[in-house]
GUKOL-815591 format. One record per atom (N, C-alpha, C): atom name; x, y, z; residue number from 0. Coordinates in steps of 0.1 Angstrom, whole numbers. Example, Ala and Ser with C-alpha at 12.3 -4.5 7.8 and 13.67 -1.06 7.14 Angstrom:
<dokes>
DOKE atome     u     v     w num
DOKE     N   132   -57    78   0
DOKE    CA   123   -45    78   0
DOKE     C   132   -33    78   0
DOKE     N   128   -22    71   1
DOKE    CA   137   -11    71   1
DOKE     C   129     0    79   1
</dokes>
This chain:
<dokes>
DOKE atome     u     v     w num
DOKE     N     8   -12     0   0
DOKE    CA     0     0     0   0
DOKE     C     9    12     0   0
DOKE     N    19    12     8   1
DOKE    CA    28    24     8   1
DOKE     C    35    26    -5   1
DOKE     N    39    15   -12   2
DOKE    CA    45    16   -25   2
DOKE     C    35    23   -35   2
DOKE     N    22    18   -34   3
DOKE    CA    12    23   -43   3
DOKE     C    10    38   -41   3
DOKE     N    10    42   -28   4
DOKE    CA     8    56   -25   4
DOKE     C    19    64   -30   4
DOKE     N    32    59   -29   5
DOKE    CA    43    66   -33   5
DOKE     C    43    69   -48   5
DOKE     N    38    58   -56   6
DOKE    CA    37    59   -70   6
DOKE     C    27    70   -74   6
DOKE     N    15    70   -67   7
DOKE    CA     5    80   -70   7
DOKE     C    10    94   -67   7
DOKE     N    18    96   -56   8
DOKE    CA    23   109   -53   8
DOKE     C    33   113   -64   8
DOKE     N    42   104   -69   9
DOKE    CA    51   107   -79   9
DOKE     C    44   111   -92   9
DOKE     N    34   104   -96  10
DOKE    CA    26   107  -108  10
DOKE     C    20   121  -107  10
DOKE     N    14   124   -95  11
DOKE    CA     8   137   -93  11
DOKE     C    18   148   -94  11
DOKE     N    30   146   -89  12
DOKE    CA    41   156   -91  12
DOKE     C    44   158  -105  12
DOKE     N    45   147  -113  13
DOKE    CA    48   149  -127  13
DOKE     C    37   157  -135  13
DOKE     N    25   153  -132  14
DOKE    CA    13   160  -139  14
DOKE     C    13   175  -135  14
DOKE     N    16   178  -122  15
DOKE    CA    17   192  -118  15
DOKE     C    28   200  -126  15
DOKE     N    39   193  -128  16
DOKE    CA    50   199  -135  16
DOKE     C    48   201  -150  16
DOKE     N    40   192  -156  17
DOKE    CA    38   192  -170  17
DOKE     C    35   206  -176  17
DOKE     N    26   214  -170  18
DOKE    CA    23   227  -177  18
DOKE     C    35   236  -180  18
DOKE     N    45   235  -172  19
DOKE    CA    57   243  -174  19
DOKE     C    65   239  -187  19
DOKE     N    62   227  -192  20
DOKE    CA    68   222  -204  20
DOKE     C    58   222  -216  20
DOKE     N    47   229  -214  21
DOKE    CA    36   229  -224  21
DOKE     C    41   234  -238  21
DOKE     N    36   229  -249  22
DOKE    CA    40   234  -262  22
DOKE     C    36   248  -264  22
DOKE     N    43   256  -272  23
DOKE    CA    40   270  -274  23
DOKE     C    26   271  -280  23
DOKE     N    19   282  -276  24
DOKE    CA     6   284  -282  24
DOKE     C     6   295  -292  24
DOKE     N    -3   294  -302  25
DOKE    CA    -4   304  -313  25
DOKE     C   -12   316  -308  25
DOKE     N    -7   323  -298  26
DOKE    CA   -14   334  -292  26
DOKE     C   -13   346  -302  26
DOKE     N   -23   355  -302  27
DOKE    CA   -22   367  -310  27
DOKE     C   -10   376  -305  27
DOKE     N    -4   383  -314  28
DOKE    CA     7   391  -311  28
DOKE     C     8   403  -320  28
DOKE     N    15   413  -316  29
DOKE    CA    16   425  -325  29
DOKE     C    30   424  -331  29
DOKE     N    31   426  -344  30
DOKE    CA    43   424  -351  30
DOKE     C    55   432  -346  30
DOKE     N    52   445  -342  31
DOKE    CA    63   454  -338  31
DOKE     C    68   450  -324  31
DOKE     N    61   441  -317  32
DOKE    CA    66   437  -304  32
DOKE     C    75   425  -304  32
DOKE     N    76   419  -316  33
DOKE    CA    85   408  -317  33
DOKE     C    99   413  -319  33
DOKE     N   109   403  -319  34
DOKE    CA   122   407  -322  34
DOKE     C   123   412  -337  34
DOKE     N   128   424  -339  35
DOKE    CA   128   429  -352  35
DOKE     C   136   421  -362  35
DOKE     N   130   418  -373  36
DOKE    CA   137   411  -384  36
DOKE     C   138   420  -396  36
DOKE     N   149   428  -396  37
DOKE    CA   151   438  -406  37
DOKE     C   156   433  -419  37
DOKE     N   150   437  -430  38
DOKE    CA   154   433  -444  38
DOKE     C   158   446  -451  38
DOKE     N   168   446  -460  39
DOKE    CA   172   457  -467  39
DOKE     C   173   454  -482  39
DOKE     N   166   462  -490  40
DOKE    CA   166   459  -505  40
DOKE     C   170   472  -512  40
DOKE     N   176   470  -524  41
DOKE    CA   181   481  -532  41
DOKE     C   173   483  -544  41
DOKE     N   170   496  -547  42
DOKE    CA   163   499  -560  42
DOKE     C   171   509  -567  42
DOKE     N   172   507  -580  43
DOKE    CA   180   515  -589  43
DOKE     C   171   523  -598  43
DOKE     N   174   536  -601  44
DOKE    CA   166   543  -611  44
DOKE     C   166   536  -624  44
DOKE     N   156   538  -632  45
DOKE    CA   156   532  -645  45
DOKE     C   165   541  -654  45
DOKE     N   175   535  -659  46
DOKE    CA   185   542  -668  46
DOKE     C   185   536  -682  46
DOKE     N   175   539  -689  47
DOKE    CA   173   533  -702  47
DOKE     C   176   542  -714  47
DOKE     N   176   555  -712  48
DOKE    CA   177   564  -724  48
DOKE     C   192   569  -724  48
DOKE     N   200   563  -732  49
DOKE    CA   214   568  -733  49
DOKE     C   219   566  -747  49
DOKE     N   229   574  -750  50
DOKE    CA   235   574  -764  50
DOKE     C   249   568  -763  50
DOKE     N   252   559  -772  51
DOKE    CA   266   553  -772  51
DOKE     C   274   562  -781  51
DOKE     N   285   567  -775  52
DOKE    CA   294   577  -782  52
DOKE     C   306   569  -788  52
DOKE     N   313   576  -796  53
DOKE    CA   326   570  -801  53
DOKE     C   335   567  -790  53
DOKE     N   342   555  -791  54
DOKE    CA   350   551  -780  54
DOKE     C   343   543  -769  54
DOKE     N   330   540  -772  55
DOKE    CA   323   531  -763  55
DOKE     C   317   538  -750  55
DOKE     N   319   551  -749  56
DOKE    CA   313   558  -738  56
DOKE     C   298   561  -741  56
DOKE     N   290   564  -731  57
DOKE    CA   276   567  -733  57
DOKE     C   271   578  -724  57
DOKE     N   261   585  -729  58
DOKE    CA   256   596  -721  58
DOKE     C   242   600  -725  58
DOKE     N   235   606  -717  59
DOKE    CA   222   612  -719  59
DOKE     C   221   624  -710  59
DOKE     N   216   635  -716  60
DOKE    CA   216   647  -708  60
DOKE     C   202   654  -709  60
DOKE     N   197   658  -698  61
DOKE    CA   184   666  -698  61
DOKE     C   188   679  -691  61
DOKE     N   191   689  -700  62
DOKE    CA   195   702  -694  62
DOKE     C   185   708  -685  62
DOKE     N   172   706  -688  63
DOKE    CA   162   712  -680  63
DOKE     C   162   708  -665  63
DOKE     N   166   695  -663  64
DOKE    CA   166   690  -649  64
DOKE     C   180   688  -643  64
DOKE     N   190   692  -651  65
DOKE    CA   204   690  -646  65
DOKE     C   207   675  -643  65
DOKE     N   201   666  -651  66
DOKE    CA   203   652  -649  66
DOKE     C   210   646  -662  66
DOKE     N   219   637  -660  67
DOKE    CA   225   630  -671  67
DOKE     C   229   616  -667  67
DOKE     N   227   607  -677  68
DOKE    CA   232   593  -675  68
DOKE     C   246   592  -680  68
DOKE     N   255   588  -672  69
DOKE    CA   269   588  -676  69
DOKE     C   276   575  -672  69
DOKE     N   287   573  -678  70
DOKE    CA   295   561  -674  70
DOKE     C   301   564  -661  70
DOKE     N   302   553  -652  71
DOKE    CA   307   555  -639  71
DOKE     C   322   553  -638  71
DOKE     N   329   564  -637  72
DOKE    CA   344   563  -635  72
DOKE     C   350   553  -644  72
DOKE     N   346   554  -657  73
DOKE    CA   352   546  -668  73
DOKE     C   351   531  -665  73
DOKE     N   340   526  -659  74
DOKE    CA   338   512  -656  74
DOKE     C   328   505  -664  74
DOKE     N   323   512  -674  75
DOKE    CA   313   506  -684  75
DOKE     C   300   502  -678  75
DOKE     N   296   509  -667  76
DOKE    CA   282   508  -663  76
DOKE     C   277   522  -660  76
DOKE     N   264   524  -661  77
DOKE    CA   259   538  -660  77
DOKE     C   254   542  -646  77
DOKE     N   254   555  -643  78
DOKE    CA   249   561  -631  78
DOKE     C   242   574  -635  78
DOKE     N   234   579  -626  79
DOKE    CA   227   591  -628  79
DOKE     C   235   603  -622  79
DOKE     N   240   612  -630  80
DOKE    CA   247   624  -625  80
DOKE     C   238   635  -622  80
DOKE     N   240   640  -610  81
DOKE    CA   232   652  -605  81
DOKE     C   241   664  -606  81
DOKE     N   238   672  -616  82
DOKE    CA   247   683  -620  82
DOKE     C   245   696  -613  82
DOKE     N   235   696  -604  83
DOKE    CA   232   709  -596  83
DOKE     C   223   705  -584  83
DOKE     N   224   713  -574  84
DOKE    CA   215   711  -563  84
DOKE     C   201   714  -568  84
DOKE     N   191   706  -563  85
DOKE    CA   178   707  -569  85
DOKE     C   175   697  -579  85
DOKE     N   185   689  -584  86
DOKE    CA   183   678  -593  86
DOKE     C   175   667  -587  86
DOKE     N   164   663  -594  87
DOKE    CA   155   653  -589  87
DOKE     C   153   642  -599  87
DOKE     N   152   630  -593  88
DOKE    CA   148   618  -601  88
DOKE     C   136   612  -594  88
DOKE     N   126   607  -602  89
DOKE    CA   115   600  -596  89
DOKE     C   116   585  -598  89
DOKE     N   111   578  -588  90
DOKE    CA   112   563  -588  90
DOKE     C    99   557  -583  90
DOKE     N    97   545  -588  91
DOKE    CA    85   537  -583  91
DOKE     C    91   525  -575  91
DOKE     N    86   524  -563  92
DOKE    CA    91   514  -553  92
DOKE     C    79   507  -547  92
DOKE     N    76   495  -550  93
DOKE    CA    65   487  -543  93
DOKE     C    70   482  -530  93
DOKE     N    62   483  -520  94
DOKE    CA    65   477  -507  94
DOKE     C    65   462  -509  94
DOKE     N    75   455  -503  95
DOKE    CA    75   440  -503  95
DOKE     C    62   435  -497  95
DOKE     N    57   424  -501  96
DOKE    CA    44   419  -496  96
DOKE     C    45   414  -482  96
DOKE     N    57   412  -477  97
DOKE    CA    58   408  -463  97
DOKE     C    62   419  -453  97
DOKE     N    60   432  -458  98
DOKE    CA    63   443  -450  98
DOKE     C    54   444  -437  98
DOKE     N    60   446  -426  99
DOKE    CA    52   450  -414  99
DOKE     C    49   464  -414  99
DOKE     N    37   468  -417 100
DOKE    CA    33   482  -418 100
DOKE     C    31   488  -405 100
DOKE     N    31   480  -394 101
DOKE    CA    30   486  -380 101
DOKE     C    44   488  -375 101
DOKE     N    54   488  -384 102
DOKE    CA    68   491  -380 102
DOKE     C    73   502  -389 102
DOKE     N    84   509  -384 103
DOKE    CA    89   520  -393 103
DOKE     C    96   514  -405 103
DOKE     N    96   523  -415 104
DOKE    CA   103   519  -428 104
DOKE     C   114   530  -430 104
DOKE     N   126   525  -434 105
DOKE    CA   137   534  -435 105
DOKE     C   142   535  -449 105
DOKE     N   147   547  -453 106
DOKE    CA   152   549  -467 106
DOKE     C   165   556  -466 106
DOKE     N   174   553  -475 107
DOKE    CA   187   559  -476 107
DOKE     C   191   560  -491 107
DOKE     N   201   568  -494 108
DOKE    CA   206   570  -507 108
DOKE     C   220   564  -509 108
DOKE     N   222   556  -519 109
DOKE    CA   236   552  -523 109
DOKE     C   241   561  -534 109
DOKE     N   253   567  -532 110
DOKE    CA   258   576  -541 110
DOKE     C   273   577  -540 110
DOKE     N   279   584  -549 111
DOKE    CA   294   586  -549 111
DOKE     C   297   600  -556 111
DOKE     N   310   604  -554 112
DOKE    CA   314   617  -560 112
DOKE     C   329   617  -563 112
DOKE     N   333   625  -572 113
DOKE    CA   347   627  -575 113
DOKE     C   354   636  -565 113
DOKE     N   346   643  -556 114
DOKE    CA   352   651  -546 114
DOKE     C   360   643  -536 114
DOKE     N   371   648  -532 115
DOKE    CA   380   640  -523 115
DOKE     C   383   648  -510 115
DOKE     N   375   657  -507 116
DOKE    CA   377   665  -495 116
DOKE     C   369   659  -484 116
DOKE     N   375   651  -474 117
DOKE    CA   366   644  -464 117
DOKE     C   362   653  -453 117
DOKE     N   351   649  -447 118
DOKE    CA   346   655  -434 118
DOKE     C   339   668  -437 118
DOKE     N   346   678  -442 119
DOKE    CA   341   691  -443 119
DOKE     C   331   693  -455 119
DOKE     N   333   686  -466 120
DOKE    CA   324   686  -477 120
DOKE     C   312   676  -475 120
DOKE     N   300   681  -477 121
DOKE    CA   288   673  -475 121
DOKE     C   278   674  -486 121
DOKE     N   269   664  -487 122
DOKE    CA   258   664  -496 122
DOKE     C   246   660  -487 122
DOKE     N   235   667  -490 123
DOKE    CA   222   664  -483 123
DOKE     C   212   660  -493 123
DOKE     N   206   648  -492 124
DOKE    CA   196   643  -501 124
DOKE     C   183   643  -494 124
DOKE     N   173   646  -502 125
DOKE    CA   159   647  -497 125
DOKE     C   150   637  -505 125
DOKE     N   142   629  -497 126
DOKE    CA   132   620  -504 126
DOKE     C   118   625  -499 126
DOKE     N   110   627  -509 127
DOKE    CA    95   629  -507 127
DOKE     C    88   617  -513 127
DOKE     N    76   614  -508 128
DOKE    CA    69   603  -513 128
DOKE     C    54   605  -514 128
DOKE     N    47   596  -521 129
DOKE    CA    33   594  -520 129
DOKE     C    31   579  -520 129
DOKE     N    20   574  -514 130
DOKE    CA    18   560  -513 130
DOKE     C     4   557  -519 130
DOKE     N     3   548  -528 131
DOKE    CA   -10   544  -534 131
DOKE     C   -12   529  -535 131
DOKE     N   -24   525  -534 132
DOKE    CA   -28   511  -535 132
DOKE     C   -31   508  -550 132
DOKE     N   -31   495  -553 133
DOKE    CA   -35   492  -567 133
DOKE     C   -49   497  -569 133
DOKE     N   -52   502  -581 134
DOKE    CA   -65   508  -584 134
DOKE     C   -66   522  -581 134
DOKE     N   -57   528  -574 135
DOKE    CA   -57   543  -571 135
DOKE     C   -48   550  -581 135
DOKE     N   -52   563  -584 136
DOKE    CA   -44   571  -593 136
DOKE     C   -31   576  -587 136
DOKE     N   -21   577  -595 137
DOKE    CA    -8   582  -590 137
DOKE     C   -10   596  -585 137
DOKE     N    -2   600  -576 138
DOKE    CA    -2   614  -570 138
DOKE     C    12   619  -569 138
DOKE     N    13   632  -568 139
DOKE    CA    26   638  -566 139
DOKE     C    33   633  -554 139
DOKE     N    47   631  -555 140
DOKE    CA    54   628  -543 140
DOKE     C    57   640  -535 140
DOKE     N    49   643  -526 141
DOKE    CA    50   656  -518 141
DOKE     C    50   654  -503 141
DOKE     N    50   642  -498 142
DOKE    CA    50   640  -484 142
DOKE     C    64   638  -479 142
DOKE     N    68   646  -469 143
DOKE    CA    81   644  -463 143
DOKE     C    82   632  -454 143
DOKE     N    94   627  -454 144
DOKE    CA    97   616  -444 144
DOKE     C    95   621  -430 144
DOKE     N    91   613  -421 145
DOKE    CA    89   617  -407 145
DOKE     C   102   621  -401 145
DOKE     N   113   614  -405 146
DOKE    CA   126   617  -401 146
DOKE     C   134   619  -414 146
DOKE     N   139   632  -416 147
DOKE    CA   146   635  -428 147
DOKE     C   160   629  -428 147
DOKE     N   165   627  -440 148
DOKE    CA   179   623  -442 148
DOKE     C   188   635  -439 148
DOKE     N   198   633  -431 149
DOKE    CA   207   644  -427 149
DOKE     C   219   644  -436 149
DOKE     N   227   654  -435 150
DOKE    CA   239   656  -444 150
DOKE     C   249   645  -443 150
DOKE     N   255   641  -454 151
DOKE    CA   264   630  -455 151
DOKE     C   278   635  -459 151
DOKE     N   288   633  -450 152
DOKE    CA   301   638  -452 152
DOKE     C   308   630  -463 152
DOKE     N   317   637  -471 153
DOKE    CA   324   630  -482 153
DOKE     C   334   620  -475 153
DOKE     N   335   608  -482 154
DOKE    CA   344   598  -477 154
DOKE     C   359   602  -478 154
DOKE     N   362   608  -489 155
DOKE    CA   376   613  -492 155
DOKE     C   383   606  -503 155
DOKE     N   378   594  -507 156
DOKE    CA   383   587  -519 156
DOKE     C   374   589  -530 156
DOKE     N   379   592  -542 157
DOKE    CA   371   595  -554 157
DOKE     C   363   583  -557 157
DOKE     N   350   586  -559 158
DOKE    CA   340   576  -563 158
DOKE     C   338   565  -553 158
DOKE     N   341   567  -540 159
DOKE    CA   339   557  -530 159
DOKE     C   323   556  -528 159
DOKE     N   318   544  -527 160
DOKE    CA   304   542  -524 160
DOKE     C   300   548  -510 160
DOKE     N   290   556  -510 161
DOKE    CA   285   562  -498 161
DOKE     C   270   559  -496 161
DOKE     N   267   556  -484 162
DOKE    CA   252   555  -480 162
DOKE     C   249   566  -470 162
DOKE     N   239   573  -473 163
DOKE    CA   235   584  -464 163
DOKE     C   230   579  -451 163
DOKE     N   229   588  -441 164
DOKE    CA   221   584  -429 164
DOKE     C   207   581  -433 164
DOKE     N   200   573  -426 165
DOKE    CA   186   568  -429 165
DOKE     C   176   579  -426 165
DOKE     N   166   580  -435 166
DOKE    CA   154   587  -431 166
DOKE     C   143   577  -428 166
DOKE     N   132   581  -422 167
DOKE    CA   122   572  -418 167
DOKE     C   108   576  -420 167
DOKE     N   100   566  -424 168
DOKE    CA    85   567  -424 168
DOKE     C    80   560  -412 168
DOKE     N    73   567  -404 169
DOKE    CA    69   561  -391 169
DOKE     C    59   549  -392 169
DOKE     N    59   541  -382 170
DOKE    CA    51   530  -382 170
DOKE     C    36   534  -383 170
DOKE     N    28   525  -389 171
DOKE    CA    14   528  -391 171
DOKE     C    10   538  -401 171
DOKE     N    20   543  -409 172
DOKE    CA    17   553  -419 172
DOKE     C    13   547  -432 172
DOKE     N    19   536  -436 173
DOKE    CA    16   530  -449 173
DOKE     C     7   518  -447 173
DOKE     N     2   513  -458 174
DOKE    CA    -7   502  -458 174
DOKE     C    -1   490  -466 174
DOKE     N    -6   478  -463 175
DOKE    CA     0   466  -469 175
DOKE     C    -2   468  -485 175
DOKE     N     9   464  -492 176
DOKE    CA     9   464  -506 176
DOKE     C     9   478  -513 176
DOKE     N    12   488  -505 177
DOKE    CA    13   502  -511 177
DOKE     C    24   502  -521 177
DOKE     N    23   510  -531 178
DOKE    CA    33   513  -541 178
DOKE     C    38   528  -538 178
DOKE     N    51   530  -537 179
DOKE    CA    56   543  -534 179
DOKE     C    60   550  -546 179
DOKE     N    56   563  -548 180
DOKE    CA    62   572  -558 180
DOKE     C    72   581  -550 180
DOKE     N    85   579  -553 181
DOKE    CA    95   587  -546 181
DOKE     C   101   598  -555 181
DOKE     N   104   609  -549 182
DOKE    CA   112   620  -555 182
DOKE     C   125   620  -547 182
DOKE     N   136   618  -554 183
DOKE    CA   149   617  -548 183
DOKE     C   157   629  -553 183
DOKE     N   161   638  -544 184
DOKE    CA   167   651  -547 184
DOKE     C   180   653  -541 184
DOKE     N   190   658  -549 185
DOKE    CA   202   664  -543 185
DOKE     C   198   678  -537 185
DOKE     N   195   678  -525 186
DOKE    CA   188   690  -519 186
DOKE     C   198   701  -516 186
DOKE     N   210   698  -511 187
DOKE    CA   220   708  -507 187
DOKE     C   234   702  -507 187
DOKE     N   243   711  -509 188
DOKE    CA   258   707  -508 188
DOKE     C   266   718  -501 188
DOKE     N   275   713  -494 189
DOKE    CA   284   722  -487 189
DOKE     C   299   719  -490 189
DOKE     N   306   728  -496 190
DOKE    CA   320   725  -500 190
DOKE     C   319   717  -514 190
DOKE     N   312   707  -514 191
DOKE    CA   309   699  -527 191
DOKE     C   302   708  -537 191
DOKE     N   307   709  -549 192
DOKE    CA   300   717  -560 192
DOKE     C   296   708  -571 192
DOKE     N   283   704  -572 193
DOKE    CA   279   695  -583 193
DOKE     C   280   700  -597 193
DOKE     N   283   713  -598 194
DOKE    CA   285   718  -612 194
DOKE     C   299   715  -617 194
DOKE     N   308   713  -608 195
DOKE    CA   322   709  -612 195
DOKE     C   326   696  -606 195
DOKE     N   322   692  -595 196
DOKE    CA   324   678  -590 196
DOKE     C   314   669  -595 196
DOKE     N   317   657  -598 197
DOKE    CA   308   647  -603 197
DOKE     C   300   641  -591 197
DOKE     N   287   642  -591 198
DOKE    CA   279   636  -580 198
DOKE     C   270   625  -587 198
DOKE     N   271   613  -583 199
DOKE    CA   264   602  -589 199
DOKE     C   254   596  -580 199
DOKE     N   242   594  -584 200
DOKE    CA   232   587  -577 200
DOKE     C   231   572  -582 200
DOKE     N   233   563  -574 201
DOKE    CA   232   549  -578 201
DOKE     C   219   542  -575 201
DOKE     N   212   547  -564 202
DOKE    CA   199   541  -561 202
DOKE     C   196   544  -547 202
DOKE     N   185   537  -542 203
DOKE    CA   181   539  -528 203
DOKE     C   180   525  -521 203
DOKE     N   182   525  -508 204
DOKE    CA   179   514  -500 204
DOKE     C   166   516  -493 204
DOKE     N   158   505  -492 205
DOKE    CA   146   505  -484 205
DOKE     C   148   494  -474 205
DOKE     N   147   497  -461 206
DOKE    CA   148   488  -450 206
DOKE     C   135   487  -443 206
DOKE     N   131   474  -441 207
DOKE    CA   118   472  -434 207
DOKE     C   118   460  -425 207
DOKE     N   108   459  -417 208
DOKE    CA   107   447  -408 208
DOKE     C    98   437  -415 208
DOKE     N   103   425  -416 209
DOKE    CA    95   414  -421 209
DOKE     C    84   410  -412 209
DOKE     N    72   409  -417 210
DOKE    CA    60   406  -409 210
DOKE     C    61   391  -404 210
DOKE     N    58   390  -391 211
DOKE    CA    57   376  -385 211
DOKE     C    44   370  -388 211
DOKE     N    44   357  -391 212
DOKE    CA    32   350  -395 212
DOKE     C    30   339  -384 212
</dokes>
């Protein structure tokens, strides 16, 4: 009888302990409260209109907007040259379908320059946007980022790849499957002179949190 009682007590202890080892439950959760799973993707402007010149170089110039498609440092691929402050290029960027729209979205500019004066020479890029769903009409990119991109100091090496500080669209601003119309502008320069120094825009980075399922 004592042995039987001991067995019952042992089983009772095991059953009491079992809940602490219970399988995880699929409880509701808020995406932004999970461990952030950041993803970063690159978008390049459409550079399709260029002229092949003698010697294999290529160019396209729009004097009205101070934009030109040029060869990148004699490397046989093209970049967009911003020849003045105020130069603007427009881009279409769809949000990835796994974007957590309850999380912030970050944008930055990938660029380079022939300027070799580090630290003191800077460029400031500005991104404006509009967001539309499928079936909605395009609208002007006129909404400022909630956090603007700040000035980026020159690296010091000619044509070194540079990524600006990130700007941000706050959480809860966009909707699932939005398509962004972006206006990317060389907004200001200090020390750097885009009329004489080559300033090249290579594209933009969009960084987002992947939605948890």
